[in-house]
C-alpha positions as CSV (number, residue, x, y, z in Angstrom):
1,M,-118.2,87.9,36.9
2,N,-114.6,87.2,36.1
3,E,-113.4,89.8,38.6
4,L,-115.3,88.4,41.5
5,P,-113.9,85.8,43.9
6,H,-114.9,82.2,43.0
7,D,-115.1,81.1,46.7
8,P,-118.6,81.9,48.0
9,A,-117.4,82.8,51.5
10,I,-115.0,85.4,50.1
11,L,-117.6,86.7,47.7
12,L,-120.0,87.0,50.6
13,S,-117.5,88.9,52.7
14,L,-116.6,91.2,49.8
15,L,-120.2,92.1,49.1
16,N,-121.2,92.6,52.7
17,M,-118.2,94.8,53.3
18,R,-119.1,96.9,50.3
19,L,-122.7,97.2,51.3
20,R,-121.7,98.1,54.8
21,D,-118.8,100.5,54.1
22,T,-119.8,102.3,51.0
23,D,-123.5,102.5,51.7
24,E,-124.3,101.4,48.2
25,S,-127.2,99.3,47.1
26,L,-126.7,95.8,45.9
27,E,-127.5,96.9,42.4
28,D,-124.8,99.7,42.7
29,V,-122.2,97.3,44.1
30,C,-122.8,94.8,41.3
31,A,-122.7,97.5,38.6
32,N,-119.4,98.8,40.1
33,L,-118.0,95.3,40.1
34,G,-119.2,94.5,36.6
35,A,-121.5,91.7,37.7
36,E,-125.2,90.9,37.2
37,R,-127.2,91.2,40.4
38,D,-129.3,88.1,39.7
39,D,-126.2,86.1,39.0
40,V,-124.6,87.1,42.3
41,V,-127.7,86.4,44.3
42,A,-128.1,83.0,42.6
43,R,-124.4,82.1,43.2
44,L,-124.6,82.9,46.9
45,A,-128.0,81.3,47.2
46,A,-126.5,78.1,45.8
47,A,-124.0,78.3,48.7
48,G,-126.8,78.7,51.3
49,F,-126.8,82.5,51.6
50,D,-129.8,84.8,51.1
51,Y,-129.9,88.5,50.5
52,D,-132.0,90.4,53.1
53,E,-133.3,93.6,51.4
54,Q,-134.2,95.3,54.7
55,S,-130.8,94.9,56.3
56,R,-129.0,95.1,53.0
57,R,-126.7,92.2,53.6
58,F,-126.3,88.5,52.7
59,R,-126.8,86.0,55.6
């Protein structure tokens, strides 16, 4: 996850933007960014954000 922002708020914004604008799944976004899905979800969960599968965004 070296290419991803270290700040959780910026990471949240980046991921939600990609999920919204490119219509990719979280798995696809993570693969395209070279990150592990579980690591991304855990990192944002530690900052208080959860992934909503139905709406395909972090809250």
